C-alpha positions in Angstrom: 0.0 0.0 0.0 1.3 3.4 -1.0 2.5 5.8 1.8 -0.2 8.4 1.8 -1.3 10.2 4.9 -4.6 8.7 6.2 -6.3 12.1 6.0 -5.2 12.6 2.4 -6.8 9.3 1.4 -10.3 10.6 2.1 -12.0 12.6 -0.6 -15.4 14.2 0.3 -17.9 14.4 -2.6 -19.5 17.9 -2.6 -22.6 16.6 -4.3 -24.7 19.5 -3.3 -26.8 21.9 -5.4 -25.1 25.2 -4.8 -22.4 27.4 -3.2 -24.1 27.9 0.2 -24.3 24.1 0.9 -20.8 23.6 -0.5 -19.3 26.3 1.7 -21.0 24.8 4.7 -19.3 21.4 4.2 -15.9 22.9 3.3 -15.9 24.8 6.6 -17.1 21.9 8.6 -14.6 19.4 7.1 -11.6 21.7 6.8 -8.6 20.1 8.4 -10.2 16.7 8.3 -10.6 15.5 4.7 -7.7 15.6 2.3 -9.6 16.6 -0.9 -13.0 18.0 -2.0 -14.6 16.6 -5.1 -16.7 18.9 -7.3 -19.2 17.1 -9.5 -21.2 18.2 -12.5 -24.2 19.6 -10.6 -22.2 22.0 -8.5 -19.7 23.0 -11.3 -22.5 23.7 -13.9 -24.3 25.9 -11.4 -21.3 27.8 -9.9 -18.6 27.5 -12.4 -14.9 28.1 -11.6 -15.9 30.3 -8.7 -16.6 27.2 -6.6 -13.0 26.2 -7.0 -11.8 29.5 -5.7 -14.2 29.3 -2.8 -12.6 26.1 -1.7 -9.1 27.4 -2.2 -10.0 30.5 -0.1 -11.4 28.4 2.8 -9.4 25.2 2.8 -5.9 23.7 2.4 -7.4 20.5 0.9 -6.9 19.4 -2.7 -9.6 19.7 -5.3 -10.9 16.9 -7.5 -12.8 18.2 -10.5 -15.0 15.3 -11.4 -16.4 16.3 -14.8 -16.0 13.0 -16.7 -14.9 14.8 -19.9 -16.1 13.1 -23.0 -15.8 15.0 -26.3 -13.5 15.2 -29.3 -9.8 15.2 -28.4 -9.2 18.8 -29.2 -12.0 19.9 -26.9 -10.9 17.7 -24.1 -7.3 18.9 -24.4 -8.5 22.5 -24.1 -10.6 21.6 -21.1 -7.6 20.0 -19.4 -5.5 23.1 -20.0 -8.3 25.3 -18.5 -8.5 23.0 -15.4 -4.8 23.1 -15.0 -4.9 26.9 -14.7 -7.6 26.6 -12.0 -5.0 24.8 -9.8 -7.0 21.7 -9.2 -5.3 18.4 -8.3 -7.4 15.8 -10.2 -9.8 15.7 -13.1 -11.7 12.8 -14.8 -12.1 11.8 -18.4 -14.3 9.0 -19.7 -12.5 5.9 -21.0 -15.3 4.6 -23.2 -13.7 6.1 -26.4 -10.4 4.4 -25.7 -7.0 5.8 -26.5 -8.3 8.7 -28.6 -9.5 10.4 -25.4 -7.2 8.9 -22.8 -4.1 10.2 -24.6 -5.3 13.8 -24.0 -3.8 13.3 -20.5 -0.4 14.0 -22.1 -1.5 17.7 -22.6 -1.0 18.4 -18.8 1.5 15.7 -17.9 4.0 17.1 -15.3 1.8 20.2 -14.6 0.5 18.9 -11.2 -2.9 18.1 -12.6 -3.5 14.3 -12.6 -5.9 12.9 -15.1 -8.0 9.9 -13.9 -9.9 7.7 -16.3 -13.4 6.7 -15.3 -13.8 3.0 -16.1 -17.3 1.7 -15.3 -19.6 3.8 -13.1 -20.2 2.3 -9.6 -23.9 2.7 -10.3 -23.7 0.3 -13.2 -24.7 -3.3 -12.2 -23.4 -6.4 -13.9 -26.9 -7.1 -15.2 -27.2 -3.7 -16.9 -24.1 -4.0 -19.1 -25.9 -5.9 -21.8 -28.5 -3.1 -22.1 -25.5 -0.7 -22.7 -24.4 -2.8 -25.7 -21.7 -4.7 -23.9 -21.3 -8.3 -25.1 -22.7 -10.9 -22.7 -19.4 -12.7 -22.4 -17.7 -9.5 -21.0 -18.4 -8.7 -17.3 -17.8 -5.5 -15.4 -14.4 -6.7 -14.1 -13.0 -7.5 -17.5 -14.2 -4.2 -18.8 -12.6 -2.2 -16.0 -9.3 -4.1 -16.4 -9.2 -3.4 -20.1 -10.0 0.3 -19.7 -7.5 0.6 -16.8 -4.6 -0.9 -18.9 -5.5 1.4 -21.8 -5.5 4.4 -19.4 -2.1 3.6 -18.0 -0.6 3.0 -21.5 -2.1 6.3 -22.7 -0.5 8.4 -19.9 -3.3 8.8 -17.4 -2.2 9.0 -13.8 -4.8 6.5 -12.6 -8.4 5.4 -12.8 -11.7 5.6 -10.9 -13.2 2.1 -10.4 -15.2 0.3 -7.8 -13.7 -1.5 -4.9 -14.6 -4.8 -6.4 -12.0 -4.3 -9.1 -9.3 -2.5 -7.2 -7.3 -5.5 -6.3 -7.1 -6.8 -9.9 -6.3 -3.3 -11.3 -3.5 -3.0 -8.8 -2.1 -6.3 -9.8 -2.4 -5.5 -13.5 -1.2 -1.9 -13.5 1.4 -1.8 -10.7 2.1 0.4 -7.7 2.7 3.7 -9.5 -0.8 3.8 -10.9 -3.4 5.7 -8.8 -6.7 3.9 -7.9 -9.6 6.0 -6.7 -12.6 4.2 -5.4 -16.1 5.8 -5.0 -19.2 3.9 -3.8 -17.8 3.7 -0.2 -20.2 2.5 2.5 -19.0 2.1 6.0 -20.5 -0.8 7.9 -22.2 1.6 10.3 -24.1 3.5 7.6 -27.3 2.7 5.8 -28.0 4.9 2.8 -31.7 5.2 1.9 -32.5 4.8 -1.7 -28.9 3.9 -2.6 -28.2 4.1 -6.3 -24.8 2.6 -6.0 -24.5 -1.1 -7.1 -20.8 -2.0 -6.6 -20.0 -0.8 -3.0 -17.3 -1.6 -0.5 -16.3 -0.5 3.0 -13.3 2.0 3.4 -11.1 -0.8 4.8 -11.9 -3.2 2.1 -11.2 -0.7 -0.6 -7.8 0.2 0.8 -6.8 -3.3 1.6 -7.6 -4.3 -2.0 -5.3 -1.6 -3.4 -7.2 1.8 -3.5 -5.0 4.8 -2.9 -7.9 7.2 -2.3 -11.6 6.7 -1.4 -14.5 9.0 -2.3 -17.2 9.4 0.3 -20.4 11.5 0.0 -23.6 10.6 1.6 -22.3 8.7 4.7 -20.6 12.0 5.7 -23.0 14.5 4.2 -26.2 12.9 5.6 -24.7 12.3 9.1 -25.9 14.2 12.1 -22.3 15.0 12.8 -20.5 15.2 9.4 -17.1 16.1 10.9 -17.4 13.2 13.3 -18.3 10.8 10.5 -15.3 11.9 8.5 -13.0 11.5 11.5 -14.5 8.0 12.1 -13.7 7.0 8.6 -10.1 8.3 8.9 -9.8 6.3 12.1 -10.7 3.2 10.1 -8.1 4.1 7.5 -5.5 4.6 10.1 -6.2 1.1 11.6 -5.0 -0.6 8.4 -2.4 1.8 7.1 -0.3 2.6 10.2 
């Protein structure tokens, strides 16, 4: 397991509708989580100003989870713009193969790390055929294929479920970053959960994840800061 500070392994998903809610969680979780993830809903509504708000109120990293998917020239331009914002991570979709993944070379060495999204954690094995995936290809095989393509194309790492983390680590080596969303601590029940391939924080890290993304278990807790600290305690129990 890579030597990353336990706090820095925890990314909080700012899956909230606007600046007011985002600023609340940034202030509550400052000094606890290592990174804040900005998704599509928040970025479309607030734009780059939401990045500046986090930078003004926190020392944590910023993960811009936009899942870029467009022609290569457009994605390269978006990556250059993101690099100027001073964010640490950004995501691109891997479904178009090397033609999109190789855009990561545009910002290589700049401090911005490009992560390829393999298969969404909301995608169940049974739903793959409805997406046009051959019946003889399961989610694990698809994730591994896309992870290898991402590494060979110059991406810093991938986003995948905890179910595939161990095999991705074995296939892609220790210098390839693995980020796992769909995290559900054993002490949390998420009502109406739309995630299909979920794991606990400890399981994800033991199986090779470098970083975990946690949203609702922290956001919906009565004590969000306490919930985040509890997860970090679990991380420390297996990393120190």
